[in-house]
C-alpha positions as CSV (number, residue, x, y, z in Angstrom):
1,M,35.2,178.1,95.3
2,L,33.8,177.5,91.7
3,N,32.7,179.2,89.6
4,T,29.4,179.4,88.3
5,K,30.8,178.0,84.6
6,N,32.5,175.3,86.8
7,T,29.7,174.3,88.7
8,K,27.3,174.0,85.5
9,A,30.3,171.9,84.2
10,V,30.8,169.6,86.9
11,T,27.0,169.1,87.0
12,L,26.7,168.1,83.5
13,I,29.6,165.3,84.2
14,F,27.8,164.3,87.1
15,L,24.4,163.4,84.9
16,L,26.8,162.3,82.0
17,I,28.2,159.8,83.8
18,S,24.9,158.9,86.0
19,L,23.0,158.5,82.7
20,T,25.9,156.1,81.2
21,S,26.1,153.8,84.4
22,L,22.1,153.5,84.4
23,N,21.8,152.8,80.6
24,A,25.1,150.2,81.2
25,Q,23.0,148.6,84.0
26,A,19.9,148.6,81.9
27,A,21.6,146.7,79.2
28,F,23.4,144.6,81.6
29,N,20.3,143.6,83.2
30,D,18.9,142.1,79.7
31,S,22.1,140.2,78.8
32,R,19.9,136.8,79.4
33,V,17.1,138.1,77.1
34,E,16.7,136.0,74.4
35,K,20.0,134.4,74.4
36,W,20.7,130.7,74.1
37,E,23.2,129.4,76.4
38,F,25.9,126.0,76.5
39,Y,27.3,125.1,79.8
40,L,29.2,122.2,81.4
41,A,28.4,121.3,84.9
42,P,30.3,119.5,87.1
43,K,28.4,117.3,89.9
44,L,28.4,115.5,92.9
45,T,25.6,113.0,94.1
46,N,25.9,111.3,97.5
47,S,26.1,107.9,98.6
48,K,23.1,106.1,98.8
49,V,21.3,102.9,100.3
50,L,18.4,101.5,98.2
51,Q,15.6,99.3,99.3
52,F,14.0,96.3,97.0
53,E,11.8,93.6,98.0
54,N,12.9,90.5,100.5
55,G,15.4,92.6,102.2
56,A,18.1,93.0,98.8
57,E,20.0,96.2,98.6
58,A,22.2,98.3,97.1
59,D,24.7,100.3,98.4
60,I,26.1,103.1,96.0
61,N,29.4,104.8,96.9
62,K,28.9,108.9,96.5
63,R,29.9,109.9,92.8
64,S,30.7,112.9,90.6
65,S,29.6,113.4,87.1
66,L,29.8,115.8,84.0
67,A,26.8,117.1,82.2
68,F,26.4,118.9,79.4
69,G,23.5,121.0,78.1
70,F,22.0,123.8,76.2
71,G,19.6,126.3,77.4
72,Y,17.5,129.2,76.1
73,N,16.4,132.3,77.6
74,I,12.9,133.5,76.9
75,N,13.0,136.9,79.1
76,A,15.3,137.7,82.3
77,H,13.6,135.2,84.2
78,I,12.7,132.2,82.2
79,E,15.0,130.0,80.9
80,L,14.4,126.3,79.3
81,S,17.2,124.0,78.9
82,M,18.1,120.5,77.5
83,E,20.8,118.5,79.3
84,F,22.6,115.3,79.3
85,G,24.8,113.3,81.9
86,S,26.6,110.7,82.8
87,S,28.0,109.0,85.7
88,S,29.6,105.8,87.0
89,A,30.7,104.2,90.9
90,N,31.0,101.6,92.4
91,Y,28.5,99.8,94.8
92,T,27.5,97.1,97.4
93,S,25.3,94.8,96.7
94,T,23.4,92.7,99.2
95,V,21.4,89.6,97.9
96,I,19.1,87.2,99.8
97,P,18.9,83.4,98.6
98,E,16.0,82.1,98.0
99,D,16.1,79.4,100.5
100,P,15.8,81.1,103.9
101,A,18.6,79.2,105.5
102,E,20.9,80.8,103.5
103,S,22.7,84.1,104.4
104,P,23.0,87.0,102.3
105,V,25.7,87.3,99.8
106,K,27.4,90.5,99.5
107,S,29.9,91.7,96.4
108,T,30.8,94.4,94.7
109,Q,29.6,95.9,91.3
110,S,30.2,98.7,89.0
111,L,27.4,101.3,88.1
112,Y,26.9,103.2,84.9
113,T,23.9,105.7,84.4
114,S,23.2,108.4,81.7
115,S,20.3,110.7,81.9
116,L,18.7,113.0,79.2
117,N,16.5,116.0,81.0
118,L,14.3,118.6,80.3
119,G,14.3,121.4,82.3
120,F,12.8,124.8,83.7
121,T,14.5,127.8,85.5
122,Y,13.2,130.8,87.4
123,N,15.5,133.7,87.9
124,V,13.7,135.4,91.0
125,L,15.7,138.9,89.9
126,S,16.4,140.1,86.7
127,G,20.0,141.3,87.3
128,P,23.4,139.9,86.8
129,F,23.1,138.2,90.3
130,T,20.0,136.4,91.3
131,P,18.8,133.5,92.9
132,F,17.2,130.6,91.0
133,I,14.6,127.6,91.2
134,T,15.3,125.0,88.8
135,A,13.1,121.6,88.0
136,S,13.8,119.0,85.4
137,V,12.0,115.9,84.3
138,G,13.6,112.8,82.0
139,S,14.7,109.3,81.8
140,T,17.9,107.9,83.1
141,Y,19.4,104.8,81.7
142,I,20.7,102.1,84.4
143,D,23.4,99.6,83.9
144,S,23.7,97.7,86.9
145,G,27.1,95.6,86.2
146,I,25.1,92.4,87.3
147,F,25.7,89.7,84.5
148,T,22.8,88.1,83.3
149,G,23.9,85.1,82.5
150,N,23.5,85.8,78.3
151,V,26.8,86.2,76.1
152,G,26.3,88.9,73.2
153,T,28.8,90.0,70.7
154,G,31.0,93.6,71.1
155,C,33.2,95.0,68.6
156,W,36.4,97.6,69.2
157,Y,39.1,98.9,67.2
158,Y,42.2,98.5,68.2
159,P,45.4,100.4,67.1
160,Y,47.1,98.4,63.8
161,V,44.3,95.6,63.7
162,G,41.1,97.4,63.4
163,Y,38.1,96.0,64.5
164,V,37.8,93.0,66.5
165,C,34.4,91.3,67.6
166,G,34.1,88.5,70.6
167,P,31.7,87.3,72.9
168,V,30.7,90.0,75.6
169,A,28.5,88.8,79.0
170,Q,25.3,91.0,79.2
171,T,24.5,92.6,82.3
172,Y,21.3,93.6,83.5
173,T,19.9,97.3,82.3
174,S,16.8,99.1,82.5
175,T,15.6,102.8,81.9
176,E,13.6,104.4,84.3
177,L,11.9,107.8,84.7
178,N,14.0,110.7,86.8
179,Y,12.6,114.1,88.1
180,G,14.3,116.6,90.7
181,A,14.1,120.2,91.8
182,A,17.1,122.3,93.0
183,L,17.4,125.9,94.7
184,G,20.7,128.1,93.3
185,L,22.4,131.1,93.2
186,R,23.3,132.7,89.3
187,Y,25.9,135.1,88.5
188,D,26.6,137.0,85.1
189,F,29.9,137.8,84.6
190,N,29.2,139.8,81.2
191,R,27.4,139.4,78.5
192,K,28.8,136.3,77.5
193,L,30.0,134.1,79.8
194,Y,27.9,133.1,83.7
195,M,28.5,130.3,87.0
196,K,25.8,128.8,88.8
197,G,25.8,126.8,91.7
198,D,22.8,124.9,93.0
199,V,21.7,122.2,95.8
200,G,18.8,119.6,94.4
201,K,17.0,116.5,94.8
202,N,17.0,113.7,92.4
203,Y,14.3,110.9,92.0
204,I,14.3,107.5,90.5
205,D,10.9,106.0,90.0
206,F,11.6,102.2,89.8
207,G,7.9,101.8,90.5
208,N,6.5,99.3,93.0
209,S,6.3,102.9,95.3
210,N,10.0,102.8,95.1
211,T,11.2,106.2,94.4
212,P,14.8,106.6,95.9
213,D,15.9,110.4,96.2
214,F,19.6,111.5,95.6
215,T,21.4,115.1,97.1
216,T,22.9,116.2,94.6
217,Y,25.4,119.3,94.3
218,R,26.3,121.0,91.0
219,F,28.3,123.6,89.7
220,T,28.2,125.2,85.9
221,F,29.9,127.1,83.8
222,G,28.5,128.4,80.6
223,F,28.9,130.7,77.7
224,M,25.4,132.8,76.0
225,F,25.4,133.7,72.4
């Protein structure tokens, strides 16, 4: 049996441990507050068939990409961010000749895109593990890989030779508005490192009521400072 002195000592130790745990949890819950973040985000985008006027199509393969960005946590719930990402993929284009008597022509090209986005994220919980919802808007540069018939000039740096310039076939390019939203989960390992995963939709506005959507799967690895 414990005597009165031992009982008081055990009770005091238990109270100290409880207070320490509560303080540590409270501090950990505030680990994101007013902190900057830097992150890398590998992303997988589903395949998609884009429909255009007169029956023309672009069948884009599934593609992977890598983005990086900076964010700032206004509080434990709200984060603002800026992100840059790029990707490349092969696609099969179906071209419809002007003469209806001619058959459609299929060919394979290489598609390159790069995007700059502004993001808003709301973390549902203030603790280290939380679901979140995020939305973004930005611009996407698209290089179709289809030759325009014009020739420009490009320069490259070669070892032992230096810069060499020569003719380069130009391709059709454009810059379009993009926007999207996603749902995901976040876990802060400590006050410095965190990881997120989300699934979402991204839309590219080509105008003329042509706004294809792409399903994206993203994994984010970040550092808080």
